[in-house]
Structure formats: structure tokens, C-alpha cells
C-alpha positions in Angstrom: -4.1 24.4 -3.4 -3.3 20.9 -4.6 -3.8 17.7 -2.7 -0.6 16.5 -1.0 1.2 13.4 -2.2 0.1 10.8 0.3 1.7 7.7 -1.0 4.9 6.9 -2.9 7.2 3.9 -3.5 10.9 3.1 -3.3 12.7 1.6 -6.4 12.7 -1.8 -4.7 8.9 -1.6 -4.2 8.4 -0.5 -7.8 10.3 -3.5 -9.0 8.4 -5.9 -6.8 5.1 -4.3 -8.0 6.1 -4.9 -11.6 7.0 -8.5 -10.8 3.6 -9.2 -9.2 1.7 -7.4 -11.9 3.4 -9.5 -14.6 2.2 -12.6 -12.8 -1.2 -11.5 -11.5 -2.4 -8.6 -13.7 -3.9 -5.5 -12.2 -3.4 -5.2 -8.5 -4.2 -2.8 -5.6 -2.9 -2.2 -2.1 -4.9 -1.9 1.1 -3.0 -0.6 4.1 -3.9 -3.1 6.9 -4.8 -1.6 10.2 -3.6 -4.4 12.4 -5.0 -7.8 13.3 -3.3 -10.9 11.8 -1.0 -9.1 9.5 0.0 -6.1 11.7 0.2 -2.8 9.8 1.3 -4.2 6.5 0.4 -3.0 3.1 -1.6 -5.9 1.6 -1.4 -6.5 -2.1 -4.4 -8.1 -3.9 -5.6 -8.7 -7.4 -8.0 -5.9 -8.3 -10.6 -8.4 -9.4 -10.5 -10.2 -6.1 -10.8 -7.4 -3.6 -13.9 -5.4 -2.8 -13.1 -1.9 -1.8 -15.3 -0.9 1.1 -17.6 2.1 1.2 -15.5 3.6 4.0 -12.1 3.0 2.4 -10.2 6.0 1.2 -8.1 6.2 -2.0 -4.7 7.6 -0.8 -3.3 7.8 -4.2 -1.7 5.7 -6.9 1.7 4.2 -7.4 1.8 4.3 -11.2 -1.5 2.6 -12.1 -1.8 0.8 -8.8 -4.4 2.3 -6.4 -3.6 2.4 -2.7 -6.5 2.4 -0.2 -6.8 2.8 3.6 -9.7 2.5 5.9 -11.5 5.8 6.8 -10.7 5.5 10.5 -7.0 4.8 9.8 -6.9 7.7 7.3 -8.2 10.0 10.0 -5.4 8.9 12.4 -2.7 9.2 9.6 -4.2 12.3 7.9 -0.9 14.2 8.1 1.3 11.3 7.0 2.9 10.3 3.7 3.1 6.6 3.3 6.2 5.2 1.6 5.9 1.7 0.2 9.2 -0.2 0.6 10.5 -3.8 0.5 12.4 -5.8 3.1 13.4 -9.4 3.5 10.6 -11.6 4.9 7.2 -13.1 4.2 4.2 -11.0 3.2 0.8 -11.2 4.8 -1.0 -14.5 4.6 -3.3 -13.3 1.7 -1.1 -10.7 0.2 0.5 -11.4 -3.2 4.0 -10.7 -1.9 3.8 -13.8 0.3 6.2 -16.6 -0.6 8.7 -14.3 -2.4 11.1 -14.0 0.6 10.5 -10.2 0.2 7.6 -8.3 1.6 6.1 -4.8 1.4 6.6 -2.6 4.3 5.1 0.9 4.9 7.4 3.6 6.1 6.0 7.1 6.9 6.9 10.7 7.4 4.9 13.7 8.3 3.6 15.9 5.6 5.3 19.2 5.6 3.3 22.4 5.2 4.4 22.7 1.5 3.4 19.1 0.6 
């Protein structure tokens, strides 16, 4: 049995990812678990973010890895995260900040066949 698809992106998110990669090079996402930036997908340069020992790789959007904390993964184990874009400002340290568009995570339950 194959691993379910746990992360995907809308066309708007894919376009913003390409824009950010063109400016900053290789990037990654870490799904924030709250605090200052709420539950936002945070976008960082790969060279500037240290993935923790307890972070889980959810999957990849193209060549962009998407991580989540182990505790949050356990809570969202049966959920597919869908990266989207909406008007607004990104998280303070996220590379989508200042673009008047920000990443947003939508979700849906994984079906038995996923």
C-alpha cells in the first residue's frame, strides 16, 4: 500500500512558489503550529532553516519540501494539506511577506483510498 498524498498546492500557490524561488533559490515550507503566525505555512530559504529532529516531511510540492512538527503531524495524521494563496501579508519571517499575497493552508480528510 502506498503512502497517501499528504500535501498539494493550488495553481496560485505554485505560481507564488516559482516567484519566490526565482528570487531566493531553494525554499522549503514548515507548517506553523500557532504562536505569532497562527497556523500559517511558513516559507524559508532552505539554507537558512534548520529542520528539527522531530519535524516530519509531509511531502514535496515539486522540488519544495514541506515539513510539520511531529506533534502537529499526529493531530493531523488523517488530513491532506492544500497550500493556497490569498490576499494579505505573510508571516513575519516567511518569504511571502511583503507581497500582498500570502500562503494559506486548507485541508481535507484523507479518504480510505488516498
